[in-house]
C-alpha positions in Angstrom: 140.3 63.9 86.3 137.3 63.3 88.6 134.3 61.5 87.0 130.8 61.2 87.8 128.5 58.2 87.0 125.0 58.6 85.5 123.1 55.4 85.4 119.7 53.9 84.3 118.3 50.8 85.9 115.7 48.8 84.0 114.6 51.4 81.5 111.7 49.5 79.9 110.7 50.0 76.2 109.3 48.1 73.3 111.4 47.6 70.4 111.5 45.6 67.1 114.3 43.3 67.8 115.1 39.6 66.9 115.6 37.3 64.1 113.0 34.6 64.7 109.8 34.7 62.6 107.6 35.8 65.5 110.1 38.6 66.4 110.0 40.0 62.9 106.2 40.6 63.2 105.8 42.4 66.5 107.5 44.6 69.0 108.9 43.0 72.3 110.0 44.5 75.7 113.5 45.4 76.4 115.1 46.2 79.7 118.1 48.4 79.7 120.7 49.1 82.4 123.4 51.6 81.6 126.1 53.5 83.2 127.9 56.5 81.8 131.2 57.9 83.3 131.5 61.6 82.8 134.5 63.8 83.4 133.7 66.4 86.0 135.0 69.7 84.3 133.3 72.2 86.4 131.7 72.8 89.7 128.0 71.9 89.9 125.7 75.0 90.3 122.4 73.8 91.7 120.3 76.3 89.7 122.2 75.6 86.3 121.7 72.2 84.6 124.4 73.3 82.1 127.1 72.5 84.8 126.1 68.7 84.5 125.2 66.3 81.8 121.5 66.2 81.5 120.5 62.6 81.8 117.3 63.3 80.0 119.5 63.8 76.8 121.1 60.4 77.6 117.9 58.6 78.1 116.4 60.1 74.9 119.3 59.0 72.8 119.2 55.5 74.1 115.4 55.3 73.6 115.7 56.7 70.1 118.4 54.2 69.1 116.5 51.2 70.4 113.2 52.1 68.7 114.3 53.7 65.3 114.2 50.5 63.4 114.2 46.8 63.5 117.5 45.2 64.5 118.0 41.5 64.3 120.7 41.0 67.1 121.1 42.3 70.6 124.8 42.5 69.9 124.2 44.9 67.1 121.8 47.1 69.0 124.2 47.4 72.0 127.1 48.3 69.7 124.8 50.9 68.1 123.7 52.5 71.3 127.3 52.8 72.6 128.5 54.3 69.3 125.7 56.9 69.5 126.4 57.9 73.0 130.1 58.2 72.4 129.5 60.2 69.3 126.8 62.5 70.8 128.2 63.1 74.2 132.0 64.1 74.2 131.9 64.3 78.1 131.1 60.6 78.4 134.3 58.7 78.9 133.1 55.1 79.5 129.8 53.5 78.8 128.5 50.2 80.2 125.2 48.9 78.8 123.2 45.8 79.4 120.1 45.1 77.2 118.0 42.3 78.0 114.9 40.5 76.8 112.6 39.7 79.7 110.3 37.5 77.9 112.6 35.4 75.7 112.7 32.3 78.0 110.1 31.1 80.5 112.7 29.6 82.8 114.8 32.8 83.5 114.1 36.4 84.4 115.9 37.6 81.0 118.6 37.0 78.6 120.8 39.7 77.2 124.0 41.5 76.2 126.3 43.5 78.1 128.9 45.8 76.5 131.5 48.2 77.8 133.5 50.7 75.8 135.6 53.8 76.6 137.3 56.4 74.7 
């Protein structure tokens, strides 16, 4: 079956993430890169968004999952995001997500976790 890839590049948000004392007291920025492979089941009709997966809904689910509560580990957060996407969007067949902390270290651009999962 043909697929279409929807992606986000450097979606930026503030989240309550981390296990260190200073991370437990304040939010910190996260950058999220994500790819969603979607089965193409119908022809695209330019005047009908129902013929495609609305990427606004994907973005809202990712943002909601990342900001709903404090999470200690990036590994846990990435698992939760992937599980949510696969549960809420049956058309998504494969997810690749990279969540990074751009301010974690002063000597690199960011540190993070990348996770891939398919059905």
